[in-house]
C-alpha positions, 0 to 999 in steps of 0.5 A: 663592695670590694672587687678583687683581681685576678691575673694569669699568664698565658701563651697563645700562637696563631698561623694568622697573625698577631690580633688572632695569636690575641683572640685565642689567647681570649678564647681559650682562656674564657673557656673555664675563667669567667668575668676577663676584664683585659689582656695586657699583650707581654711580647710577642713573636713569629716563629720563621721557614724558609725566610717566611714566617709561619705561626705568630704568638704572643704572651698574655697577661688576662685580668679577671674579676673574682666572683664574691 
């Protein structure tokens, strides 16, 4: 049986850190996408206010296997 994998790109943020932003991305994507197999972090950034980091963001690709 052949498997088909699809990739979506998502942006997620967190006020705690990069790891939490990745967790947020997967948790939110899993609400509408099933069979998630991997997450690839394409880019990372942080928002700074008054010389302090106030939020962390990621641009990620999430791959999932299509149901057949």
